[in-house]
ZAMARGU-4260 file (C-alpha; in steps of 0.2 Angstrom, whole numbers, plus 5000, padded with zeros to 4 digits):
<rodrens>
0) 5001/5000/5000 | 5014/5013/5005 | 5028/5019/4992 | 5044/5020/5002 | 5054/5030/4992
5) 5062/5044/5001 | 5051/5057/4992 | 5035/5050/4995 | 5041/5049/5014 | 5046/5068/5014
10) 5029/5074/5006 | 5019/5063/5020 | 5032/5070/5033 | 5029/5088/5027 | 5010/5087/5026
15) 5011/5081/5044 | 5025/5092/5052 | 5026/5107/5039 | 5042/5116/5041 | 5050/5103/5054
20) 5050/5091/5039 | 5060/5093/5022 | 5057/5084/5006 | 5076/5075/5003 | 5084/5074/4985
25) 5100/5067/4979 | 5108/5050/4980 | 5112/5041/4997 | 5124/5028/5000 | 5116/5011/5003
30) 5120/5011/5022 | 5112/5028/5024 | 5097/5024/5015 | 5094/5010/5025 | 5095/5021/5041
35) 5085/5033/5033 | 5072/5019/5027 | 5072/5013/5046 | 5071/5030/5055 | 5055/5035/5043
40) 5047/5019/5046 | 5049/5021/5066 | 5042/5039/5064 | 5028/5033/5055 | 5022/5021/5067
45) 5015/5034/5079 | 4997/5035/5086 | 4989/5052/5080 | 4976/5061/5089 | 4959/5055/5084
50) 4963/5039/5081 | 4969/5024/5092 | 4976/5014/5077 | 4996/5017/5073 | 4997/5023/5055
55) 5010/5020/5044 | 5004/5038/5034 | 5006/5055/5043 | 4993/5063/5036 | 4978/5055/5039
60) 4958/5055/5036 | 4958/5068/5050 | 4963/5085/5051 | 4976/5088/5063 | 4989/5102/5066
65) 5005/5099/5075 | 5013/5113/5085 | 5031/5106/5089 | 5045/5112/5100 | 5053/5123/5093
70) 5036/5131/5086 | 5034/5133/5106 | 5051/5141/5108 | 5048/5152/5095 | 5031/5158/5101
75) 5038/5168/5115 | 5025/5161/5126 | 5029/5155/5145 | 5014/5145/5148 | 5005/5130/5139
80) 4988/5139/5142 | 4994/5156/5134 | 5001/5145/5119 | 4985/5135/5115 | 4974/5151/5117
85) 4981/5160/5104 | 4979/5147/5090 | 4966/5150/5076 | 4956/5137/5083 | 4951/5149/5098
90) 4939/5158/5087 | 4931/5168/5100 | 4945/5168/5113 | 4941/5161/5130 | 4944/5163/5148
95) 4960/5169/5156 | 4964/5173/5174 | 4953/5189/5179 | 4950/5198/5197 | 4932/5194/5204
100) 4927/5179/5195 | 4923/5163/5203 | 4935/5156/5192 | 4949/5168/5195 | 4964/5156/5192
105) 4960/5147/5178 | 4963/5148/5159 | 4951/5138/5145 | 4951/5137/5128 | 4936/5137/5117
110) 4937/5130/5100 | 4927/5135/5086 | 4917/5146/5099 | 4907/5134/5105 | 4911/5135/5124
115) 4925/5129/5134 | 4916/5111/5141 | 4915/5107/5123 | 4933/5107/5119 | 4943/5091/5125
120) 4960/5094/5131 | 4971/5078/5134 | 4990/5076/5140 | 4997/5060/5132 | 4980/5055/5126
125) 4970/5054/5144 | 4959/5067/5149 | 4965/5082/5158 | 4954/5085/5174 | 4940/5096/5176
130) 4946/5113/5185 | 4938/5112/5203 | 4934/5130/5201 | 4921/5128/5187 | 4916/5108/5188
135) 4913/5110/5169 | 4929/5115/5160 | 4947/5111/5160 | 4961/5122/5166 | 4977/5124/5155
140) 4987/5132/5168 | 4991/5113/5175 | 5000/5110/5160 | 5018/5113/5163 | 5025/5121/5147
145) 5043/5114/5150 | 5037/5097/5149 | 5029/5099/5132 | 5036/5090/5117 | 5023/5095/5104
150) 5006/5098/5103 | 4992/5091/5092 | 4976/5099/5089 | 4963/5089/5080 | 4950/5101/5071
155) 4936/5088/5072 | 4925/5080/5081 | 4930/5064/5091 | 4918/5057/5104 | 4918/5040/5095
160) 4937/5039/5101 | 4938/5050/5116 | 4920/5051/5122 | 4911/5066/5131 | 4916/5085/5125
165) 4926/5082/5110 | 4913/5092/5098 | 4923/5107/5095 | 4940/5097/5093 | 4954/5089/5103
170) 4969/5096/5110 | 4982/5084/5114 | 4998/5087/5124 | 5012/5077/5120 | 5025/5078/5134
175) 5045/5073/5131 | 5049/5056/5126 | 5066/5049/5120 | 5078/5065/5126 | 5097/5061/5133
180) 5105/5075/5142 | 5100/5091/5153 | 5091/5107/5146 | 5091/5124/5158 | 5080/5137/5152
185) 5076/5154/5161 | 5069/5170/5154 | 5060/5185/5158 | 5051/5201/5151 | 5041/5216/5155
190) 5027/5224/5146 | 5026/5243/5139 | 5007/5244/5144 | 5002/5244/5158 | 5012/5256/5166
195) 5015/5243/5181 | 5012/5225/5184 | 5012/5212/5170 | 5029/5206/5168 | 5033/5188/5169
200) 5046/5176/5171 | 5049/5157/5166 | 5062/5143/5167 | 5062/5125/5166 | 5076/5112/5170
205) 5073/5095/5159 | 5083/5080/5160 | 5083/5064/5152 | 5094/5047/5151 | 5091/5031/5143
210) 5098/5014/5141 | 5095/4999/5129 | 5080/4993/5141 | 5077/5010/5152 | 5073/5028/5149
215) 5068/5042/5161 | 5064/5059/5158 | 5062/5071/5171 | 5062/5091/5177 | 5053/5105/5183
220) 5046/5119/5175 | 5039/5138/5183 | 5031/5152/5177 | 5025/5169/5185 | 5015/5184/5179
225) 5012/5200/5188 | 4995/5205/5193 | 4987/5222/5184 | 4978/5234/5191 | 4965/5243/5181
230) 4971/5262/5186 | 4988/5256/5177 | 4980/5258/5160 | 4981/5275/5151 | 4964/5274/5145
235) 4955/5269/5163 | 4941/5281/5167 | 4933/5282/5186 | 4920/5268/5189 | 4905/5273/5194
240) 4894/5262/5206 | 4878/5267/5215 | 4886/5256/5229 | 4894/5270/5235 | 4885/5282/5249
245) 4866/5282/5246 | 4851/5278/5254 | 4832/5275/5247 | 4818/5280/5258 | 4807/5264/5260
250) 4790/5274/5254 | 4783/5276/5237 | 4790/5285/5225 | 4798/5284/5207 | 4816/5278/5205
255) 4824/5262/5213 | 4816/5247/5221 | 4817/5242/5240 | 4806/5231/5249 | 4791/5240/5257
260) 4791/5242/5276 | 4776/5246/5287 | 4777/5263/5299 | 4788/5251/5311 | 4800/5248/5301
265) 4796/5230/5297 | 4794/5220/5280 | 4778/5221/5272 | 4770/5203/5265 | 4758/5201/5255
270) 4743/5195/5262 | 4732/5178/5259 | 4712/5178/5258 | 4710/5176/5276 | 4723/5192/5280
275) 4738/5181/5286 | 4755/5187/5278 | 4763/5177/5264 | 4781/5174/5260 | 4781/5186/5247
280) 4787/5202/5252 | 4780/5217/5244 | 4792/5229/5236 | 4790/5249/5234 | 4800/5260/5222
285) 4809/5277/5227 | 4823/5289/5223 | 4841/5285/5227 | 4850/5300/5236 | 4866/5303/5243
290) 4869/5302/5261 | 4871/5319/5268 | 4887/5326/5268 | 4895/5308/5265 | 4904/5310/5249
295) 4920/5317/5254 | 4928/5300/5256 | 4942/5294/5245 | 4938/5287/5228 | 4918/5293/5232
300) 4910/5306/5221 | 4894/5316/5219 | 4883/5315/5201 | 4867/5323/5197 | 4855/5310/5192
305) 4838/5309/5184 | 4825/5304/5195 | 4808/5310/5188 | 4796/5299/5177 | 4798/5313/5164
310) 4816/5312/5163 | 4821/5329/5171 | 4836/5329/5186 | 4826/5339/5198 | 4815/5331/5210
315) 4796/5336/5209 | 4799/5350/5222 | 4813/5357/5213 | 4826/5350/5222 | 4842/5343/5211
320) 4843/5325/5217 | 4863/5321/5220 | 4870/5302/5222 | 4886/5297/5230 | 4896/5286/5217
325) 4911/5275/5220 | 4927/5274/5209 | 4930/5256/5210 | 4943/5256/5196 | 4954/5266/5208
330) 4958/5250/5217 | 4952/5234/5208 | 4963/5222/5198 | 4961/5220/5178 | 4970/5203/5176
335) 4975/5192/5191 | 4992/5186/5195 | 4995/5168/5190 | 5009/5156/5193 | 5014/5138/5189
340) 5027/5127/5197 | 5026/5110/5192 | 5037/5093/5194 | 5036/5078/5180 | 5043/5062/5177
345) 5042/5048/5165 | 5049/5032/5166 | 5049/5016/5153 | 5057/5000/5155 | 5058/4985/5143
350) 5055/4969/5153 | 5059/4960/5137 | 5057/4961/5118 | 5038/4961/5119 | 5034/4970/5134
355) 5035/4987/5142 | 5029/4995/5158 | 5028/5014/5159 | 5024/5027/5172 | 5020/5046/5171
360) 5018/5057/5187 | 5016/5075/5187 | 5013/5087/5201 | 5006/5107/5197 | 5003/5119/5208
365) 4996/5135/5202 | 4992/5150/5213 | 4982/5167/5208 | 4979/5182/5217 | 4966/5194/5213
370) 4961/5211/5221 | 4942/5219/5219 | 4936/5236/5226 | 4929/5236/5242 | 4913/5225/5246
375) 4897/5234/5240 | 4881/5229/5248 | 4862/5235/5253 | 4853/5231/5270 | 4838/5230/5257
380) 4844/5212/5252 | 4842/5206/5271 | 4827/5204/5280 | 4824/5212/5296 | 4840/5225/5293
385) 4832/5240/5287 | 4838/5256/5295 | 4824/5261/5308 | 4816/5278/5309 | 4826/5282/5326
390) 4844/5277/5320 | 4857/5291/5321 | 4861/5285/5304 | 4845/5288/5296 | 4845/5302/5285
395) 4825/5306/5286 | 4827/5307/5306 | 4829/5326/5311 | 4839/5320/5326 | 4853/5310/5314
400) 4870/5313/5317 | 4872/5320/5300 | 4863/5337/5307 | 4874/5339/5323 | 4882/5356/5320
405) 4889/5356/5337 | 4900/5341/5336 | 4899/5332/5317 | 4912/5344/5309 | 4904/5336/5292
410) 4886/5341/5296 | 4873/5348/5285 | 4856/5357/5287 | 4840/5345/5288 | 4829/5348/5274
415) 4815/5336/5273 | 4812/5344/5256 | 4828/5332/5251 | 4828/5319/5262 | 4808/5314/5262
420) 4796/5311/5278 | 4803/5301/5292 | 4804/5283/5288 | 4814/5269/5288 | 4829/5268/5274
425) 4840/5255/5266 | 4857/5261/5262 | 4867/5255/5245 | 4885/5257/5253 | 4903/5254/5247
430) 4913/5247/5265 | 4928/5255/5258 | 4935/5260/5275 | 4936/5239/5278 | 4947/5236/5264
435) 4949/5229/5247 | 4941/5211/5243 | 4958/5200/5239 | 4956/5183/5232 | 4971/5168/5234
440) 4968/5155/5224 | 4980/5139/5225 | 4978/5124/5215 | 4986/5107/5216 | 4985/5095/5202
445) 4993/5077/5206 | 4992/5066/5191 | 5000/5047/5192 | 4998/5035/5179 | 5005/5016/5176
450) 5003/5004/5164 | 5011/4990/5152 | 5010/4987/5134 | 5017/4972/5124 | 5011/4959/5111
455) 5002/4942/5115 | 5001/4932/5098 | 4992/4943/5086 | 4986/4955/5099 | 4996/4973/5103
460) 4991/4975/5122 | 4990/4990/5132 | 4983/4993/5148 | 4986/5004/5164 | 4977/5012/5179
465) 4977/5031/5184 | 4973/5042/5198 | 4970/5061/5199 | 4968/5071/5214 | 4964/5090/5210
470) 4962/5102/5223 | 4958/5121/5224 | 4957/5133/5239 | 4952/5150/5238 | 4954/5162/5253
475) 4944/5178/5252 | 4950/5193/5263 | 4940/5209/5266 | 4923/5202/5263 | 4906/5209/5273
480) 4900/5202/5288 | 4883/5208/5282 | 4872/5205/5298 | 4887/5212/5310 | 4890/5227/5300
485) 4872/5233/5295 | 4868/5230/5313 | 4882/5242/5317 | 4875/5255/5305 | 4858/5253/5311
490) 4864/5254/5330 | 4875/5269/5327 | 4879/5281/5342 | 4892/5293/5344 | 4886/5299/5362
495) 4891/5297/5379 | 4878/5289/5391 | 4876/5308/5398 | 4871/5314/5380 | 4888/5323/5378
500) 4898/5316/5363 | 4915/5309/5365 | 4923/5298/5351 | 4929/5286/5364 | 4910/5282/5368
505) 4905/5277/5348 | 4897/5262/5347 | 4891/5255/5330 | 4896/5261/5312 | 4897/5280/5305
510) 4889/5279/5287 | 4892/5298/5284 | 4912/5296/5288 | 4917/5280/5285 | 4936/5282/5288
515) 4933/5288/5305 | 4926/5272/5312 | 4935/5266/5326 | 4947/5249/5321 | 4937/5238/5332
520) 4922/5243/5322 | 4928/5240/5306 | 4936/5223/5310 | 4921/5217/5316 | 4913/5219/5301
525) 4925/5210/5291 | 4926/5190/5289 | 4936/5180/5280 | 4929/5168/5267 | 4934/5151/5261
530) 4930/5140/5246 | 4937/5122/5245 | 4935/5112/5229 | 4942/5097/5221 | 4940/5086/5208
535) 4946/5070/5206 | 4946/5055/5194 | 4952/5036/5196 | 4952/5027/5179 | 4958/5011/5171
540) 4960/5006/5153 | 4964/4991/5143 | 4966/4990/5123 | 4971/4978/5110 | 4975/4982/5092
545) 4976/4969/5078 | 4976/4963/5061 | 4962/4955/5055 | 4962/4950/5036 | 4969/4956/5021
550) 4960/4964/5006 | 4964/4972/4991 | 4973/4987/4999 | 4982/4978/5012 | 4980/4972/5031
555) 4963/4978/5039 | 4968/4983/5055 | 4957/4984/5073 | 4957/4992/5088 | 4945/4987/5104
560) 4947/4995/5121 | 4937/4998/5137 | 4937/5011/5150 | 4931/5013/5168 | 4933/5030/5176
565) 4926/5040/5194 | 4924/5056/5194 | 4921/5065/5212 | 4917/5084/5211 | 4914/5094/5228
570) 4912/5113/5228 | 4911/5120/5248 | 4908/5138/5252 | 4910/5143/5270 | 4894/5144/5278
575) 4891/5163/5279 | 4893/5164/5259 | 4882/5149/5257 | 4869/5156/5267 | 4869/5174/5258
580) 4877/5183/5274 | 4893/5188/5266 | 4891/5205/5257 | 4902/5206/5239 | 4900/5187/5238
585) 4890/5173/5233 | 4891/5156/5231 | 4882/5140/5233 | 4890/5122/5237 | 4888/5107/5225
590) 4897/5090/5225 | 4894/5072/5221 | 4900/5058/5210 | 4897/5046/5196 | 4906/5031/5186
595) 4907/5030/5167 | 4911/5014/5158 | 4916/5015/5139 | 4919/5003/5125 | 4926/5006/5110
600) 4932/5000/5092 | 4939/5007/5077 | 4943/4996/5061 | 4956/5003/5047 | 4951/4996/5029
605) 4965/4999/5015 | 4950/4996/5000 | 4963/5001/4987 | 4980/5006/4988 | 4975/5023/4985
610) 4959/5023/4997 | 4957/5019/5015 | 4940/5021/5027 | 4940/5019/5044 | 4925/5015/5056
615) 4924/5019/5074 | 4911/5018/5087 | 4911/5021/5107 | 4897/5018/5119 | 4898/5028/5137
620) 4887/5023/5151 | 4886/5035/5164 | 4877/5033/5182 | 4870/5047/5183 | 4860/5051/5168
625) 4860/5037/5156 | 4872/5031/5140 | 4876/5039/5122 | 4883/5031/5108 | 4896/5038/5095
630) 4899/5033/5077 | 4911/5039/5065 | 4916/5035/5047 | 4932/5045/5038 | 4941/5041/5020
635) 4957/5046/5015 | 4960/5044/4997 | 4978/5048/4988 | 4975/5046/4970 | 4993/5054/4967
640) 5008/5053/4980 | 5005/5073/4980 | 4987/5075/4983 | 4976/5068/4999 | 4957/5069/4998
645) 4949/5067/5016 | 4932/5067/5025 | 4923/5061/5040 | 4905/5061/5048 | 4903/5058/5066
650) 4891/5059/5080 | 4895/5066/5097 | 4890/5071/5114 | 4892/5082/5129 | 4888/5074/5146
655) 4879/5088/5159 | 4891/5091/5169 | 4893/5086/5189 | 4893/5106/5195 | 4877/5107/5188
660) 4870/5089/5192 | 4875/5091/5210 | 4872/5110/5213 | 4863/5113/5230 | 4843/5122/5228
665) 4846/5138/5230 | 4833/5151/5233 | 4832/5169/5224 | 4820/5183/5224 | 4819/5186/5205
670) 4811/5201/5196 | 4801/5197/5185 | 4787/5204/5172 | 4770/5194/5174 | 4755/5202/5173
675) 4744/5191/5183 | 4758/5190/5197 | 4761/5208/5198 | 4744/5215/5197 | 4741/5206/5214
680) 4759/5208/5222 | 4764/5226/5217 | 4747/5234/5211 | 4753/5236/5193 | 4752/5221/5181
685) 4764/5230/5168 | 4777/5233/5182 | 4791/5221/5189 | 4788/5212/5204 | 4797/5199/5213
690) 4794/5180/5215 | 4800/5165/5225 | 4812/5155/5212 | 4822/5141/5216 | 4838/5136/5206
695) 4839/5118/5205 | 4848/5103/5200 | 4838/5097/5185 | 4835/5078/5188 | 4830/5077/5171
700) 4844/5084/5161 | 4852/5074/5148 | 4866/5076/5136 | 4869/5087/5121 | 4871/5078/5105
705) 4880/5082/5088 | 4884/5079/5070 | 4898/5084/5063 | 4904/5085/5044 | 4923/5087/5037
710) 4929/5087/5020 | 4947/5092/5015 | 4962/5090/5004 | 4980/5091/5007 | 4990/5095/4990
715) 5011/5096/4989 | 5012/5101/4972 | 5031/5107/4973 | 5047/5100/4984 | 5044/5118/4995
720) 5025/5121/4994 | 5012/5112/5003 | 4995/5115/5009 | 4978/5110/5017 | 4961/5116/5016
725) 4947/5108/5028 | 4928/5112/5029 | 4918/5108/5045 | 4900/5108/5049 | 4895/5106/5067
730) 4876/5103/5073 | 4872/5102/5091 | 4855/5098/5098 | 4848/5096/5113 | 4857/5111/5118
735) 4861/5111/5137 | 4856/5129/5143 | 4852/5139/5159 | 4834/5145/5160 | 4829/5160/5172
740) 4813/5165/5179 | 4809/5175/5164 | 4815/5164/5151 | 4801/5151/5159 | 4787/5165/5160
745) 4789/5168/5143 | 4790/5150/5138 | 4774/5148/5147 | 4765/5163/5140 | 4769/5159/5122
750) 4764/5141/5123 | 4780/5135/5120 | 4786/5119/5128 | 4795/5120/5146 | 4811/5110/5148
755) 4808/5094/5160 | 4812/5095/5178 | 4810/5115/5178 | 4793/5126/5178 | 4781/5138/5184
760) 4768/5134/5198 | 4754/5147/5201 | 4739/5147/5213 | 4722/5147/5209 | 4720/5168/5206
765) 4736/5165/5193 | 4750/5173/5203 | 4766/5164/5203 | 4769/5154/5220 | 4786/5147/5214
770) 4798/5144/5201 | 4809/5131/5197 | 4822/5136/5186 | 4841/5131/5182 | 4848/5121/5166
775) 4837/5111/5155 | 4840/5103/5137 | 4835/5113/5121 | 4838/5119/5106 | 4851/5120/5093
780) 4867/5128/5089 | 4876/5127/5071 | 4893/5133/5065 | 4903/5128/5050 | 4920/5135/5043
785) 4935/5133/5034 | 4953/5130/5040 | 4967/5135/5027 | 4986/5129/5029 | 5000/5134/5018
790) 5019/5130/5021 | 5035/5134/5011 | 5051/5130/5013 | 5067/5139/5003 | 5083/5132/5003
795) 5095/5148/5000 | 5112/5140/5000 | 5124/5151/5008 | 5110/5162/5015 | 5102/5149/5024
800) 5085/5143/5024 | 5068/5151/5027 | 5051/5143/5031 | 5033/5151/5032 | 5016/5144/5039
805) 5001/5150/5037 | 4986/5145/5046 | 4970/5153/5044 | 4952/5148/5053 | 4937/5157/5045
810) 4919/5156/5052 | 4907/5154/5038 | 4891/5153/5049 | 4886/5151/5068 | 4868/5153/5074
815) 4858/5145/5088 | 4840/5139/5089 | 4837/5143/5068 | 4841/5161/5070 | 4853/5173/5060
820) 4871/5171/5058 | 4880/5180/5071 | 4897/5180/5062 | 4905/5197/5064 | 4893/5202/5079
825) 4904/5207/5095 | 4915/5195/5100 | 4913/5183/5085 | 4926/5187/5072 | 4926/5179/5055
830) 4945/5176/5055 | 4959/5172/5064 | 4975/5171/5056 | 4993/5168/5061 | 5008/5168/5050
835) 5026/5161/5056 | 5042/5165/5046 | 5059/5158/5051 | 5076/5163/5043 | 5091/5151/5049
840) 5107/5157/5046 | 5121/5146/5053 | 5120/5148/5072 | 5106/5162/5069 | 5088/5161/5069
845) 5075/5175/5067 | 5056/5173/5068 | 5044/5185/5064 | 5025/5178/5068 | 5010/5189/5063
850) 4994/5186/5072 | 4976/5192/5064 | 4960/5194/5073 | 4947/5198/5061 | 4935/5213/5061
855) 4915/5215/5071 | 4902/5226/5071 | 4901/5236/5086 | 4882/5240/5087 | 4869/5226/5083
860) 4849/5233/5085 | 4833/5226/5079 | 4827/5235/5064 | 4808/5233/5070 | 4805/5219/5056
865) 4811/5205/5064 | 4829/5210/5056 | 4843/5217/5065 | 4854/5232/5059 | 4874/5232/5062
870) 4884/5247/5060 | 4901/5253/5067 | 4918/5243/5066 | 4931/5234/5077 | 4945/5235/5064
875) 4955/5220/5060 | 4968/5218/5075 | 4985/5213/5068 | 5001/5210/5080 | 5018/5207/5076
880) 5031/5196/5087 | 5049/5197/5083 | 5063/5185/5091 | 5081/5183/5087 | 5092/5166/5093
885) 5110/5164/5094 | 5116/5146/5097 | 5134/5149/5106 | 5150/5138/5104 | 5146/5130/5120
890) 5129/5123/5118 | 5119/5138/5124 | 5106/5148/5116 | 5101/5166/5118 | 5086/5173/5113
895) 5079/5191/5113 | 5061/5195/5108 | 5045/5206/5107 | 5028/5200/5109 | 5017/5215/5099
900) 5031/5223/5093 | 5023/5238/5088 | 5013/5239/5103 | 4995/5238/5094 | 4983/5240/5106
905) 4964/5233/5104 | 4950/5249/5103 | 4946/5253/5118 | 4930/5260/5122 | 4927/5264/5140
910) 4910/5271/5136 | 4901/5257/5128 | 4913/5242/5131 | 4903/5236/5146 | 4886/5236/5136
915) 4895/5221/5126 | 4899/5209/5142 | 4917/5215/5145 | 4915/5215/5164 | 4916/5234/5165
920) 4933/5234/5153 | 4934/5244/5136 | 4938/5229/5127 | 4935/5210/5125 | 4947/5204/5139
925) 4944/5186/5132 | 4949/5189/5114 | 4962/5201/5116 | 4978/5207/5126 | 4981/5225/5130
930) 4997/5222/5138 | 5006/5231/5124 | 5023/5228/5119 | 5030/5213/5129 | 5051/5212/5128
935) 5059/5198/5135 | 5077/5188/5136 | 5080/5169/5137 | 5093/5159/5140 | 5094/5139/5137
940) 5108/5129/5141 | 5111/5111/5135 | 5123/5097/5143
</rodrens>
């Protein structure tokens, strides 16, 4: 079947490895030719990602992109996470470490823009465990970059081979093998933007030794990236949060909502037909106003606001309304720090000519530090904590501390026209005097595998066991002990028992001048939060490869295997956070386990010398929701040595993740629009009102299903030129998505089906008494596109060699539930392109990498006729990376480089950017980097 000429072998190598393999010409001696043939045969017998069968040809029926060790070094990246996230297949960007997130320290990859939970990441062909911080995505930070030999990216679905999650594609990180000697690498660099922070350092020490029967490879790898604060960017403007120093009278009026109170300051509730209170509170609205004289603290500032229904900026009585805002951008961090320290060892020992035992061990520790602005909170969120009428912190109380012109240096005149009648109030306050909220996340991933491979008769056997323990501990400092803090607000008293003023007599919290509070009061309102999470795996596997029979094109090869895997997930928040008693924080625990049993097969049939067909299938049985079968058929046709045509059709699935299957039921007082309910609860059928919602673990949740089609060609018309073009089409059905209370109400009203396990419960009078919300199965997601790759290699003789590699991914269509194509909407560029150029000249090497993110519209609005109007433009974002290398006579390598050498920054829109879901930033943090030019040096020494 296979042509063993050097040219044909070189073509196959070039198609697979691109610039790392070149076509060979000329006449070699018999001995040289024999050595080359043996080496080529050994290379050809590798297992390529997407198939269990060790093929004899590199370029197979599936599109696989390889990033080898040289390309990794030339990228200038210090972490596997950044290297993988910057590939063209990460179409819409993906999550990276950021402050203020429950997944602060994690990095993910999102192939095809389908979501990180639909991309499968493998390490040496085995699943990377889920991140304990999310329970639903894999954390790339756990992979040590110093241990990587190459990365294979399968841009096609592979559930028939690997099971769940392999819908958008598969990324297989291959760790080092066959390494002898010692290699030490150290490096570091700094960024030009922001003005401080973001600097990096990295290093690795790899050693390897082998004999005729035994080989061992090990090493350590580390990297560190500094935290970046928002105020270090030149374009940062003041953040403006209503959680500054404001209050809301609890009476009726226009403006912001709060829970309505009776004349004694107690919450008012809806009464049933017998006049007894129900569990549903009544909410009223009132204007938000600044605490009198309380806007002079650091990072607090006042603004005039629109409070009238007619849009004017004055109250009905003609008094201008002011609100006291807080500038959260003065203190919070944009990008959390991240670091990785890893220890890895790989051991192989040949027992005899037929049997080998192997073991892989990896310990990775990652750390992240993030800072968020001081805790914002409102006592309107807690039953019984409204500030009463007679509190000295109540602005509507004429005897309040705000108006004591004798003892209070910040006193103002009492004016009922401004503060309204005497009544209980709610505050919207930033507890800045208690300090920032700092989160430290430590993760430890211990991965140990032991196995054996050998031959018994006609069967090539491989079996082993693996144990993974992945634990995350998150500690939060500076969070608000809400009950204590608001109790101190309500009980504030700066006077002594005899009625005279003395600061030493103060009890409670002075909300007008927070920085003037005693340390003991501030400390009493602070709580340290904790979150301890783990995601553990125990698995065993066994497989057999064998020849079946010979047909026209050669031997039919078969492969069968079984796996069993136990997964355990646990996510425990501290009891106060879980109970909703911590201001500025939230969380709900989850936990549980499941087992997964799988059996799979693959058959490779060389129908003719030019055509081979592969059949594969996998059956997965989950103990918690059910089972799935994933088939796949693919073909590879090579009509001439220079041309290859390939295609595949497969079905895949994504199992519901343990975080949503095991979450504890949580209560939420959701604001909704429902005429029947709101007419009763608020007296206005057109207004919003609050209902009792329960977010549940849906027992009826099932897996997503997918259908995938791929077709492509690989062609090498000239010795120095080869290219590939691959088309993909993916459709996901029975999509797992979250349904809010309003989603379920709207679906019920429209007569659309409500997902199993969720629903709206109503009383006889039509009002909602309960909503069960959460995740359900419904809808479709479809996408298609083209991947294009061109590689060239030029031998310039005395002037060295030049190689070029152009990779482009274009999305043709992306739509959900049969809707419009959203390609080029904000956050979904049509194109991602990289071009790597390399010149080798003696001991010198120069690399020039170009990275392109395509254009997007900035504004998408409904046109009133069921369509949309798209205007504005985020232009093509192109950056240039340069690197210079010198190979020293003493077997060292000196590297100097610059990523984004010309300091290209993304388009910053600090005014409208947050509208696009950028978490308050003026740009898409997951798609772009705003780090300016990163200049670095690196030294590598081999012994």
